[in-house]
N, C-alpha and C positions, 0 to 999 in steps of 0.2 A: 351241464345245462347252461352255464353262463355264456359260453362261446356260441352255442346254437341260438340262444335268444338274441344275442347281439347281432348275429347274421340276419335274423328276422327284422330287427329294428333298422338295419341299414337299407332294407328294401322299402321302408315306409317313412313318410314324413312324420312330424311331431304334432299333427293336428288331431282333434278328436274324431274327425272323419275317418281316420285310419284305424280306429278301435276294432271294428268288426274284421277287417282284413288281417290285422295283427292277431286277433283271437283265432281266426281260421288257420293262420300259419302255425301258431303255437299248438293248436289242437292236432294239426297234421303232423307236426314234428314229434310231439310227445304223447299223443293219444288222448290227452285231456288237458284241462286248464288247472294247474296246481296253484295253491295259495302263493307260492314263491313267484310264479309267473305273473299272477295278478299284481303283486307288489312291484315287480320290475316294470310291468306295463304302466302301472300307476305313476311311477317316477318318470318314465320315459315320456308319457303323454301329458303329465301334469294334470291328471284327473284323479278323483278319489277312487279308492278301492270299491266303495259302495256303488259308485256310478258304473264301474266295470261289471260288478256282479249284477246290477240292475239290468244292464243291457244284455249281458251274456245269458242270464237265466231266462230271459224272454224267449230265446231261440232254442228249439229242441236239439239243434245240431251240436251244442256245446255240452260237454260233460265235465264234472268237477271231481270225479273219482278216477283213480288209475284203472285202466281197463285190464281185464283178465286176459290170459293167453287165449281163451276161447270166449267169444261173445255169443250169448244165447238170447234170442229174441222170440217172444211168444206173440203171435198175432191175436188181437182181440177185436178185429173187425166183426161186423154183424154175423157173417157166416161162421167164422171161427168161434165166436162167443157162443152162438147157439149150439154148436157141435162139440163144446167142451174145452175151449181155449182157456177159460177162466180156471177150470179144474187143473189143467196142465200147469198153469202159472202157479197155483197154490202148491201143487206137488213139488215144483222146482224150488219155490221159496222155502218150503219145509226141508226138502232134501239137501239143498245147498246151504241152508242156514243164513240166507240173505233176502233182502227185499229188492224190488225193482230199483234200478239205479245204483246198486251196490256191487261190490266185487268180493269174492270169497277171500278169506284170510290168506289162503295159500296162493292167491292171485291166479288160480286156474280158470275161474269162470266169472264173467259179469253177466248181469241179468237185466233185460229191458222188456217192456211191453210196447208193442207197436200197434198203430191203428189199422194198418192193412199191409200185407206183403204182396198183394195182387194175385193171390192163388185161391180165390174164393171157392172155386169148384172142387178144390182138393182139401178143403178144411177138415179138421183144424190143422194149422201149419205152424211149424217151429223152424227157426233158422239158427244154425250153429255155424259160426264164422260165415263163410259164403255159401254153405250148403243148406238147401231147403228140404225139409222133410214133411211130407203130406200125410193126410189121414192118420195123424198121430194119436196114439193111445198112451195111457199112463205107463203100461208095461213096456211098450216099445221105447218110450222116452227114457225110462230108467236104464234099459239096456244100452241105448244109444249113447248116453252120457259116459258109460264105461269105456266106450271106444275112444273118447277124447281125453281120457286120463293119461 
């Protein structure tokens, strides 16, 4: 990690205006913003870690937990919610033993809720990695996850 983050720093100046671009590059490189990254960014930009967390936690694009090998997103837009999206999310949380924004202990899955995946006519919708699954049911979802093990 030290070499990769140093390469990122070389692309950016040392002003606070560079915070978001640096965070974006760190996220792109590592998949998340680790506590170690925050410390290094803090030293590089000479801003407090609290300021970094304050800015980065405002934006949904940044995550602070290491992603799993498979990202699972449950749509909770209006159509998906009405057709059972919340139930799918509850089943996933219980089955995987994690809450939204977390990663399973074995680093296999991470779980997110999203406002809309843009597939309202096909609701409820779940996305695993880049694959979209429509008209999802609890039984189908349980079977589908086995394919990603």
